[in-house]
N, C-alpha and C positions, 0 to 999 in steps of 0.2 A: 241637685245639689248634694245630699249627704256621699253618690258618687264621688263624686271633685274630690270630697272633703277626704274621704277615704284614700284616694289614688294620690294626693299631695304626701312627699316624704316628710318625716319629722326633720326635724333640727336638732342634729348635735344638742342645743341644750333643753330640747324639750324633751330628748333621750335621758338626761343624764337627769333631771327632774324628776322624772316619772324613776328613776331606780334609787333618789333618794327616800322619794314618798314612801316605795314601798317598804322602806327599810330603815324608817322611822329618823334619817339625820335632813336637821338642814338644807337646804340648798343654799341659805343665804353663808351661811356658816361650815358651809364645805372644806373650805382650805385650812380651818382649824382644825374643826374634827377628823374628818378625815383619815387622820394621821393617827388616829387609833383605833378606827374601826377595821378590825379583824376579818368581819365575815358580812356577804351579804346574800343577796337569793332574789331573786324574782321571777317570777311564773304570766305561763298561758299569754303575756301579748305585753306589749309598750318597749317591749329594748329592741328593735331588731338589725341593730346594729354594738357592736362592744365597743363603747365609747364610755371616755370619761377617770377611769380604773386607775388613769393616775393619778387620783384624786386618793386613792386608798393605799398607799406603799407599803402598810404592813396587814398588810390586806392576807389573809392562810386560807377563808374557804371562802367559793363561791359556785351560788348555785343559782342556772340559769335552765328553766322548763317552756316549752314550748312554745317558744318564740323563732319568727324567722330571721335566723341567721345564719348565714353561705361561711361566713369562718370564722375562725376563734381572731383577734388581734383584741389590741389596745392591753397586753402581758407585758410589756417593756418593764414599768415601771411596780412590778408586784412577783416580788423576787423572793420574796417569803411565802409564797402557796407552796399550801400543800395538799389543798382537795377542790378539785372543779369538779362541775358537773356542765355540761354541757347536752341537756340533752331533749329528744322530740324538737328535733328544728331540722334544717339542714341541710345540715354542714356535712360537703363534699369529699375532704381532705381532714388530717391530720399537719394542726400549724401553728406556728405562733407559739410555742411553746420554746423557745431557745430560751429566755432568760429567765424563766423557772424550774432550776436546778434545783431546789426542792422538794418537789410535786411526791406527792405516794400515794394517792389516791387520784383516778381519773375516770371518769366516769363519760362515755359518750354513743350510750346506745339511743335507738330511733333513731337514726340521719340515715345518710345516703353516703356514707365512707366506702370509696371501693379500693382502698390501696392504704395498709400498713407502713406509715415513713414520718421521718422525721420526730421520732422519738429516742435518737441512739444517745442523746444527752442525758437521757432523764434517766443516769443508775440510782437515785435513789426512789424510785415508783416502785410501791406492791402492789395493789389493786388496778386494772383495768378491764372495765366494762364497754363491749363494742359490740353487745347485742342487738338484734336486727337493723342491721347494717347491709349494705351489697357487698362484700367483701366473697370474693369467686374462685381464687386462685392459694392453694395450699405451698404456693411457694414464697406467699408473702408471711405466712407464721412465724419463716426461723427469722421476718426483721426483729421478732420480739423474743430471740435470747443469747442477744446482747441485755436484757437487764440483768442484772445479776439477782434483785432484790424483789422479783416478780414474785407475789404469790399467791396471787389469788389472778382468775384470766376470765372472761366469760364470753362467748361468741352466741351462745345461746339459752335458754330456758325454756319454760311452759308456758307459760304463759305469752308471749312474740316469737315472729317470723325467727328463725335463723339464719345466718348470713349462710350463705347457698355453702360456702367450703365445707359446714357442718356434714353437707348430705354428703359427701367426699366419703368412699372408703380407705381406711386407715386413720382418718380423724384424727383422733384421738393419738393415738400411737405417733402418729407423728409430734405432736403438742408435748409429748411426755418425753420420746426422747428429746429435741430439746431445748425443753425449760425442766430438768430435774429438777431445780428450787420448786414448785410449784407445790403445791398445796390445794387448793380450790382451782377445778375444772369446770364452767359452766355450772356451778353450783355444785356438784358433788366435791367429797373429800378426795384426795387422792394423794394422800403424806405420807402413806403405805412404801415400806422400801419394797415390796413383791410388786407391785403396777408398777414402778422403776423401773425393776432388773425386766420384766416379761417384756418391756417395751422396748429394752435395750437391748434386750434380747432376740427380739420380731428384726430387730433395723440392720443387727449383728449379721444375722442370718439372711437378712438380704443383700447386704450389703459386701457376701461374702459371694451370692449366689451373681452377681452382679458384675462382680470383678472377674469372678469364671468366665460368663459369657462375654464380658471384654475381650479379655485373653486367647478365649479362641477366635473371635474374629482376629485378632492380631495376627495370630497364628492360621487361620486359613487365610491372611493375608500376605504371610509371609512364603505360603505353597502357590499362592499363585504366582508372585512374581518367580518362585525358583521355574516354574511351568514357563513362564514368559522369560526367566535368561535362558532357558534351553533353547528354545523357537529362536531366541535371537543368536545362539551360537551355533545353530544350524544353517540362520540364515548369512553368517557371517565367517561358515566355511570356506566357501568360495572366495571371498573377496581377499580373507587371510591367506590362504594359500597362495594364490594369486600373489599378494606383495609381498610374501616371503621370497618367493623366485625370482620376483625382480630385483629386489633388494639384495637376493644374493649371486645375481648375474649383476649386476650393479656391483658390488663389493669385487666382482672377479673382473669387471674392464677397470672399476681402479687399480687394481692391480697388475693389469697391463699396459693403462698409460705408464703407471710408474717403472715399467717397467724401459716401455720404449724410451721414455724419454734420459732413463739412467740408460741404457745400452747406447741411447745414442753418443752421449758423451764421453760411454769408453769406446766410441769406435775406432778412433785412430789409436788408441793403446792397441786392444784387440791386434790391430792390422801389425803395428808396428813387432807384436810381442808372438803373435802364435794364437791358434786356437785355447779360447779358456779351458782349463783343470776340469774334466768331470766327475761329480761326487755320488759314487753307489745310492743309486734308489731315486734320485732325480735327473734321471736321463729323458722323460718326456718334461718335465718341466723346462730344460734346457733345451730341447730342442721345440718348444711352444715358441719360448720367449727366441731363437735363433730367426723363427719362421715372423714372427712380430717385428724386429729388425728391417726384413731384408724389403720390405712394403711401405717406400718411402709415403704413403696416402695413411699411412696406419693409426697414427696418433690423430689426423680428421676422421676416420670412417670410425673410432671409438670412442670419437668425443660425442659425434651422429647418432650412434647406437643408445651411448648413455642418454642423450635426451630427448628422443622415443620413446627410452626406458619410461623415463621421471615422468612423459606424456601420461602413460598407462597408468604410470604409480597414481597418480592425480586423479584418475578414471576410478580409479577402485578407493583411493582415498576417500571419496565424494559419498561412494554405494555404503561404504562400513558410517560414515558420517549419517545417509540419510538412514539408513538400519537402526542405528545409533540412537534417534531425531523422535524414528517408532516407536522404537523401546521406550525411551521414556514419557513418550505420550501414554501408551498403554496401562506403563504402569500408575501413573498420575492419573489415570484415570479410573483404575481401579485401587486408588490409596486414596479418592474419592468416594468411592461409593464403601472404602471400610468406613473412611471417616463418616460419612454421613449415619450406617450403620451404630459406631460407636457412639455415637449421636443422639442416635434412636434409643440406644438400651442409659443413656446416660439420664434423659430427660425422665424415662419411666423409673427409675433410680429417684433423684430428686421428688418426683411427685407424691414418689409412693404409692404408685401402680394405677394411678389415675389418669395417667396417660399409658396409654398400651398403645406400640408401633407393631402391626404384624405383619408379618413377610408373606408375600403368596406366590402358593405353587398353581400350576396350570392344572391340579385338579378341584381345586377355592373355586367357585361357580362367580364371586363378584371378584375375582382374577380376569376369567374369561370375560366379563363383561365390560372392565375396565380396558381390557385392551381393544375387545371388538369397537366400544364408544370413539375411543383414540383413533381408529382406523376409519368408523366411519364418519370422522367429522376433519377424515384429512383429503384436501381438493390436490392432486399430481396437477394437475395448470396453475393452483395459485404458486408453486414452487418451480418452474421449469427455468424460470428465471435464475435461478441458484441451481442448477443442478442433480435437482433434490428430486427422488423418482419416488419412492416410499420410508416406511417409517418402521421401523423394530423395536418391542417394547422390553428392556431388562429386564426391569423388577414392578413388583407393584405394594407398594405398602399400605395398609391399611389404617387408620386414625383413630383409634377409639379414647378419642379427650373428656374425660364424665363432666369436668368443668362446662367445657365448650357446649357439649352436649344439651345439658342443663338449660345452660343461660339461653340455645334459641329455642329450647321445646317451650321454655317458661315465656318467654316473648313471643312465641307463636300462640301460645295459648291465653295470655294475655290480650293478645291483638282478638282470639275468635271470640272472647268472652264480654270485653270489650264493644262490639258492636253490635250492638242493638237488633238492624237490621236482619240478622243474623246472615247476610249476602256471604261473609270471609266463610264462615262455616260451612257455608255446601261447597264455596269454590275456593277453598287455598287448596286441596291436592293439584286443580290444575295452576296454580301459580308457581308449585312448587319447580325449579331446575336444577340440573347436576350442570355447573359448568364450569368452565375454565379460567384458571387464573397461572401465570407467571408473572418471576418480578422483573424489576428490570434492572438492567444492568449496569446503567448509564446512573443511576441511582443509589442502587444499598448490592451491598455484597450479597447475590442469587442465595449463595446458602444459606446466610447468616437469616435472610429476610424467611427464607423458607421453615427453618428453625424457630424464627419467630412466632410465622401464626402458626406452625404445629403444636407451641404450645402457649398459646396467649390468644390466639385466633388472630383478624384480621386490624388493622389500626383503623383508628376510626377518621371519619372524614377531614375533621380539621387535623389532624396528625396527617395523612396524604397533603394535604393542602400545603400544608408546613414542611413536606420534605420537595415541592415546588412542582409538583401532580397536580392531577385533577383533586377535586375535593369531593371524593365519593372512590366507591371502589370497582375498578375495570376489571368485566369477567366476558366472557363469551361464549359463547355455545359450538362457535368454531375457531380451529388449531389455525388457520390459519391469519385470520382474523388477531388473535389474540397474541401469535408468535413472531407472528411476520417480521416486525420490529425489532424481536430480540435475535430472529435470523441475521439480519441485514448487522447488525452493529457485531454480532461476533463473526461473522465471515470477514466483512470489510472494514473493520475496523480491530478487534483484538484476534482474529486469525483463529480464531478457537475452532475445534471440532463438533460434531453435529451430535455430541452428547446433549440430550435436555433431562429438565426435571416439569413438569407439569403438576400443578394442584388440582384436584378433583372436588367442588366442594356441592354439597343440598344448598340451594336458594329461596330465597323466599321471596319472589320480587314481585309481589303484590300488585298493586294499580301506578303502569308505569306510562310514562308516554315520550311520543318521540321528540328531537330538537334536533335544531338546526347547525349541521358542520361545522361546524368552529364556532360554534357557539359556547360559550364560559359553562362546566360544569358547578352550579353551586346551588346548592340543597336551600337558601334562599330564596332562588328565584323557585323555587315548585316547593311548596311545602305540603302538599297535598296528596304528594304522591310517593312511594317507595324506591323507584327508579328511573332512571331515564334511559334513551337509548337516542344516536343518531340516524337522524332521517336521509337518508340520500338518495329521494324518488324511487325510481322504478326496480333499481340496482339491488336495494333494499331486499332482502331477504331474511325468512326467518331463519331458516339453516347455517345463518351469517350475518350475526346480528352481537352488536356489542353493547353489554349495559352498566354503566354505572350505578352499582348501590351506597346508596345512603347510610342504610344504617347497619355495624357491623356485625348488630346481635342477633342478624337475619341468614349470615352466610356460615354455614357449617362446615368447615374443609375433612373430608372423609377420606380420600386416596392422595398419596402423591406416586404419581408413577414418573417413572426413570427409564425415556426408549431415545431411541439415535433416529436422526436422518442418514435414509441412504442416499448417495449422493452417483451422479449415473460414473466417474472418475472415485470409485472407491479410496479413498488411502487411511484404510486401516491396517495393522501389523497383519494381521492372518491373509487378508488379499492382496494387497496393494506388493509390502513386502517379498510376498514370496514369489506372487509374476511377476514383478519389475525383476527380481533376481533371478529364476531358470527360465525367464520368457526374456535378458540378454545376456546371461553369463557364456552362452556357449555361443553366440557370438563375439564377446568381447574376448571368453580366450582364445578363438582362430588369431582375433589380433594381435592379442599376446606372442603367438604363436610365430606371427609373422612379424615382428619386430624382436622375437628372443634368435629367428635365424636371421638376422641381417649378420654382413661382414664385420668384425671379426665372427664365428662362431669360436667360443674357445671351447678346449678340451677338459673332460675330464682328468684332474688333479691328481697325483699321486698325493696320498695320507706321509703324513712325516714320520716315520719309527722313531725319533729322538731328533732332538733341538742340541746335537754336538756341535761344535764351533764351524765344522766344515760346511755345515747343511744349513748353518746358520749366515754365513757367507756368502753360500750360493743363492738363500732364498735373499736376500741382501744386498746379492751381487758388488760387496763389498771384497778389501781386501785383506783387512784386519777391523779386528771388531768393535777397536774403537772409532771405524769409520761410521758406523752402523747408526744412521741417525731417521731412520724410514723403516719399520719392518710391521707387515705383512702376515700374518699368520693366519686367515681367516678359511676360515671351512677344511679344515681336518681334523676335526671332531677331539680335540686336547682339553685335555680335565687339569695338566699342572702346566707350570711354566718354571722347571726347575732351573737356579741359576741365570737368569733372565737379568737378576739386577746387575748382571754383570757388564753389561750392554750401557756404560755410563753416561755415553753418545747419545742413547734412546731420546728420540724425541717426540715421533709418531710413531703409535703402536697400534694396529689394526688388529684384534681377537675373537669377532664375531662368526656366529655359526659355529662354532665350538660347547664342548659338552663343560664347559667352567659351571660351578657351583659354589663356588669361593675364590676371591682374587690375592691369596696370600703369599703368591708370589711376587705380585709386584708390589714390592715397599722400596722402599727408597732409592727409588730411581730419581736421581736429583734432577735431572735436568728432560724429562719427562714432561710435554706438555698437552699433548694428544691421546686421547686414550677410547677406544670404540669397541665395548665388549656386549653388543647386540646380541639377543637371540644368541644368546645359551641359556643356564640353568640357576640365575643365581638368586640364593635366594636369603642372602642378607651381603653388606658391605664390608664387613668387620672383613677387617685386612689387611685393607691399603692404607699403607704407612708408611708418610715421609713423602710424601711429591709434593712440593715444599711450589713447584713450578706448574702444576696441572691447573691448566684452563679450561679445557674441552673436554667434558664427560659422557658418554654414550652411553645409557645402559638400557636402552629399547628392549621391549618380547624378553622379558627375562621372569623371575618368578616373587621379584622383592614383595615384601608385605609392608610393613613394617620404615612408616616415613621419618619417626619421630630419630629409632635410634640411627639408621643407615645417615639422616642428615647431621647425626652428631658426628657419627667419622668422619663425612667430610670436611665438615665446620674444623676437625683437631686438623686434620690428615693432607688438607685441601685449601689452605687460606689465600688463593689467589684465583681457583675457579669462577669463570665468568658464566659457562655458556655449561648445563645441563639440561640432558633428556631423559628423562623418568616413563615417557606415558606405554603407554598398555602393559602393566604391572601389576597381579591382584591386590593392590592395597586394601586395608586392611579398613581405611576408611577413606575408601577417594574422594570424596567431595572438599575435603580437610589439608589434603597432598600439600595443592598449593602453599598454602599459608604456612604450612607447617613448615616444607623446604625455607621456605622465602626467610621464615623465622631467624631459621639458623644458618643460613647461609649469607651473610647479607653482601657478600662481594659478586651474587648475581647479577650479571645485565638482562640473562639470556633462560626463560625454564620451560623446556619444551615448546622449543623454536617458538615462542611468544617474548615479545620485548618485555623486560619487566617493568613497571612503571613508579614512581614516586610515590602515590598512594596506595599500592598495593606494599614499598616495603615500611611506610608506617604503620599500617595495620595489620603488617606481619608481628613488625616488630613487638607494635601493643600486644597482639594475642601472646605473644611467646612472654612479656614481662608478664603477663596475668596467670601462667601459667605453674608457679608454684604459689604456694600456700606460705603466705606470711602475714603480720599483723592485719596488714590494710587489708589482704582479701577477705579473710574469718571478719575482718565488720560487717565487711560489704555482704556478704552471704548468709551470713547468721542473724538469728532473731531472739528475744527474751522471755517467748509463749512458754507459760509454766502446762501448757493443757491443750490437746488439738479438739480444734472447736469442733463443737457441734456441728457438722457439715453430712448431708450426704453427698461428700467425693468419694471416688476411688483415689485419686491422689494420693500420694505417703505423706505421713503428716509434715515432713521438710519443704518439700515442693509445696505443701496446701500454706503450710504457715507463713512462707517466703512469698508464698503472693498476694496473701491477704494484709496480710500487715509491714510498716516498714519498718518497726525499731528494730536496731540493731542490738546483736555481743549475743555468747555464748550457750544459749539451750537447744538451740538449731539451726544447723548446717547444711547451706544445700552449696554443693560441687558439684551441678550436672555440670558435661562440656566443656568443661575448664581447660581441657591440654595436660589435666594435671598426669604425672609418672610416679610421683612417691608422696604418700601421705605422711605430711612431717609437721613439727610447728603446734603442736595440738595438745601438747600437753597439761596446758593450762587450763584448759575445758573441762573440768572436774564433773561440769555440771550437765554437762553435754546430754540431752534425751533422745534425739530423732537427730541421723544425719542422713545425707547422699552425695555420691560418687560417681552415679552413671556418667556414660560415654563419654571415659576420660583413657588414659595410658597406665594405667596402676596394672605392674606385673606381681605383687608383695600386699597384702594386708597386713599392714606395721603400723605403729604413732599411735595405738587407737588405747593403751594397756590403762592411762589412766581417765578414760573417758569408762569409766565402769556404771555409771547411769545409765548409760545408750538403750534406749526400748526398740529400737527402730533402723535398720542400715542398710544402704542398699550399696551393690559395688558391678552394676548390670553393665554389661557389653566392656569390658575392660578385659585385661591379659593375664587373671589371677587363677594361677595352677594349684593353689593348697589351702586348708581351713586355717591353717596356722597363721594366729595371732588372731584370733577369736576367743579364746579358751577364759580370759576374763571379764567376758563381759556377761557375765551370769545374771542382770535384768533384762537380754534381748529376748524381745518377741516375736520380732517377725526381723527376716534376716532373708535376701535378693541379688542373688549371683548368676544373673541369667546371661549366657552369651560370653562365657569365660573360657577359662583349659581345663576346670578339674575334670580327675580322672577317677577319682572317691569321693568317698564319702569319710573321713579324718571319724570313726568310734570315742577317740580320746577327748575332742574338741567338743562335739556334738555333746558328751555326757555335763558339759560342762555347761550348759545352755537349758536350764531344767526349766526355764519361761519359757521355750520357746512352741509358739505357737501356726505362726506360715513361716512354710523354706519352701523357697524358688529357686531351681537351678537348671532351668530349662536350657537349649542348647547348648549343653558341652559334651565333655566325652567320657562320661558315669557309666562304666562297665557293670556295677554290682551298685544292688539297695543296703550292702552290708554296713552295718555304723550309726544306718536308719532310725534301727530297732532301741537306742540308749534314748529316744527323744520321746519319750512317752507323752509329754503337752500338747503331742500337735494332732492341729486340726485340719489345717490344709499342708499338699504337699505337691507341688509345681515339678515334675522333672521329666516331663517331654523331652523328645527329640535329642535323647541322649544314646548311648551302646547299652540299656540293657537287653539281656536276650535269652537269659532264662527261670522257667516257671518256680526256681526255686525261690528266686528275691523277693515275691511274692509274700513269704513265709516269715520274711524279717520286718514284711505292716502287719503282721497278724495280732503282735504286741501293742501298737498306738489301738490304744478302746476308744481316745475319741474323734481319731482320723475321717473329717467326712468329708471333704472331698480330694479326688483324688488326681493328676494326670498323667498319665506314661502316654500319651498319643507321639509317634512317630521313634519311639524305640524298638527294634526288631524284635519284641518279645510278641509287640501285639499281631504282627503278621506271623509269626512262629505259631505263635498256642495257641492250637485248637479251641475251640467255644472259651477265648481267653476274657469278653467279658462277661462270661457267669461265672467262669474263674474265679477271676476276681472277685465278684460280688461274694460270690462263696464263701472266701476265704475271709474275707473283711465285711463284716456284719454291719459294721455302722455307716460305712456307706454312703453319701444319702448320693451324692455324683463322680461320676468318674469320664477321662474324657469331655470337660465339658461338657454334657450330657446326665442328667437326671435317672437316679435309680430307679425304677420303678417295681412296685411291687411282685409284679407277673417274673421279672429279671428275677427276684428273691426266693418264688417259687420255684422258678426253674433249674438252676443250679442247685437247689436242696435235693430237688429232684433226681439230678443230674452225681452229683458231686458226694455227695451223704454216705459215709461208712466206705467209704473208695480207698483201696488199699493204693497205694501210688510210689514213686521212686520220690517224690518231694513229701509224703510224709512218713518215710521211714526216716530221711534225712534229719525232719521237724526233731522226731518221735528219741533217737534214737542219738543225735545230734550230732550226722555225720556229711563229709563233703562229699565222701567218697564210697559207695555201697561196694567197693571192689574186693574190695579186704575182707567184709563183713565174713564168716564161718558161720552163724546161726543168729535165727530172728526171732524175736519172744514179742509178741504184742498179743496179750491175751486182756480179755475185757476192753477194748476201743472199739465197739458197737461196730467194728468191721462187717460191709454187707456185700463185697466181692475185691477183688486182689485183680491189679490191674500193674505187673512190675515189670513195665517194658520202658528198654528194652530189655530180654535176658537176660546178654551179654554182661550188663553192671550187676548182675550177678554171678559170677563165674565162681565163685568160692564157696557158696551159699551152699550148707547141705542142707539146716534141719528149722524147720519154720514149725514154730507152735503159736497157733492162732484159736486158744482154747476159750471158749466164754465169748464169743463172738455172733454176730450175728447171719451168718454167709451162708447165701442160697445158690450161690454157685462154686466151685475149688477150680473152674477151668484156667484160669490166671495162674496156676503153680504149675499144671504140667509142663510150661515149658521151660521152665527153668533148668539147666541142664544138667546140676550137680546137686541138686536135692535126694536125700534121703531116706527121711523121715519127716513126717507130719503127723502131727497126735490128731487135728482137729482130720484133716484129709481122712484118718484111718477110721475114723470114728464114723464119717458120711458114706464111707467106702463100705462099711459091714453092715450099713443099715441099707443099704440102697443095694447090696449084694452085686457089688463090682468089681472086674476083674483089671484094676489100674498096675501097670508096669514101671515103675522108677527106673 
């Protein structure tokens, strides 16, 4: 009877009566007295639910202790609440505070809260106690950074169990960085500025380190892509040569066909008037034309040969398309691998080092163990139907997630300690398995799910159920069992290759039981076991079993393995591409020769020495210049067309297979409708003028790079252009070329031999309109935040704030990838602090003189060639100009940037570090992949005493300078990292041993301020701690007559004897006399 009374839930009325009783409030008069109550409290029992609080609208203080409350509720009518205690209850989440915007103190300790959320609106909150809860992830703490008035935070104390997150490394540093306004953390006073500065400095160094690592990963990717491009060029060499030969022959046949057709029209006139007049230098051409006209079937023969050639052209074009597709696939794979690397690094940064993802190599024992495990669980017979013959492991990543490991170990420890029989303690090791997990590509993004697992562990059974999957974690000890569904999906539906990722986890399978195939996996059906596995009779094998784990805390991800399936018909670029090209090219070349040798075979044509009137008339087979409407000058190695514009009637001009770099001579040809300038060396279309009737233009296989500028020329001077073929040019941004051209040439019906659709036209017009900086553009891409968020993100401030907030206007401007060519209309943005103009077509830094508060500025991947335009930005501390056309560092500009701490100018054409010495505030310098080649440039950096990160990778200096790394380390003692690798203590020692006290050419240049020692007549370096002399090459000192090295630490003077004209050396004479040596000078 007593038990049944305990189980009977209390009604809301009974609960409210209890609340009134303990607080001395009459329940009968609650409607009248409740509005005057400002404080309520209830302890230990009698209040299982938060009900009846609507009777107390002026409630300011509410204390609830030791109740069976599962959630915070019923506070909608308590807007004045400023202090709330819900402690020693059973809360699992923070909720129900949406209307309590006056809340200043919130005590939720001794509950079961796992996440910090729903506090975004609590801007007045000053005190928050969350001791003795279940918060495990350090990223949860960043949610508190949005509370501007938070002064006291408690997540652990000496009297209770700390939250698991408090046991993670860098916990306090993370909190203090994100919440600099805190005065007390876990009962300790942290109001002093020194502790905050230490935390911020620590985080800043970590962000610099991870930024360096990410940049190094991108650099490695660029090198791999360059290598793949070189491989592609090798594969394309034979097809492109064949295409060129076929196209050349087609152009010859087009000319011959035209000659035949014109010749027949003139045959009657030729008979009446006698033989045609011959022009000097064109005899062979005349003979060939005559031969063509003698054969009545010649026109059909030419047409037949042209058809055969086009068939061969289609074969080779298909081959190039296959190679391009294979190249793109390989590039996509390396980009995917690099993206994983970057995400792993960002995960390490955002977790403050509590997640470490370590790349394995063949010398690591765990790498070999993972490879062997995967290979041992692969069964060839299971994959035979898919044409898979084996697997190859490419990468193994070891997962070191402190939070997940702590959770796993605590859960396992609790199971062992909670088992009174001791059976678990005796047998738990036997129940530990290493099992495979793969994402379900039909249900979720593979990459996204893998990263989620690595960061936060596997989802709960309920979460998997909500995704439409089994209500448990699917795992297996067999590769085929766990991965075959994904293989079938990828191969049959998605058409993807064989590259895969698989997670290897340590799993405590515990008590397990079989279930019948097709039976639903539901934890409620099996409450006494930890896992279940499908039972399929005799076929069930211990080596090929699938488990369904109900408890995600007992599954610890430890490794991610990147592998690929090896197919019987291998389809990788290296094997399939090379094999297919080289195995078939010899046969195809023979077929090409057969077609090229078909009748008629064109004879070699003499080159045109000039374009005189007589030659033009002969080539065009016309009597007067005004009759020439079609002119074929293909294959003559011409680079000029002087006076071609006098052919006023010309409608069709072919100048393919020549040496033109510009088309200046083809201007104001009012009747020209067709122009073929393919297979030349055109670098620009500047020069085309006044082609008002041009309808078709072919500029394939040239050297055009600037789609925006060239299409602007065509827009102005070819107003009725209908067809343009611009393929096979090294465009700067090939992915955007089509939209760029269509946006500027609205008349086009065909581009690159593809019909232009209405949808493309609309999209191109829209993109073209958005490429101008105007008020609407600024409004759409700017933000008002006055401070950078305290976020562990490597994005620039402009990118980060535009990602996080939607409020617009004036302090932050992010105009990345907007196809902008000029920075304009920013004069009113006087408060602009962070701006980004990456991936545009900007050629000059301009329009920023009014933005003198700018702190961060980025112009990556544009066409900027000078630093002019930055002189007035005195507040600038971060500047990035990667991927531009800079050739030098302008000292007059850099000295106007006294606060610059970060400078990145990678992938430019800078040949010297001269000018960098003016930026003494610099902490980070990225200048890799430029043209710096001399060791003397390092001396420009010696005055930068704060420089801690330097990247010179990819400069000629790195390869040319012997002992390059320790040379740089010796001269720049403040460096912590060089070329993406940390500077070790032993490197500093080796550098000191090798270079200290060494008199070199660079030292002479530094001490005496000389750029060229050739004119130096005497050298006076007394008291410079010189130990040895290394003035090589000696030819640089051909005019040196006297050397004074008194008061140094010379141990040898052998380096001086090679100087050709030295007549006296005081120090050498002293040493010579003491050693009784006879040296002839």
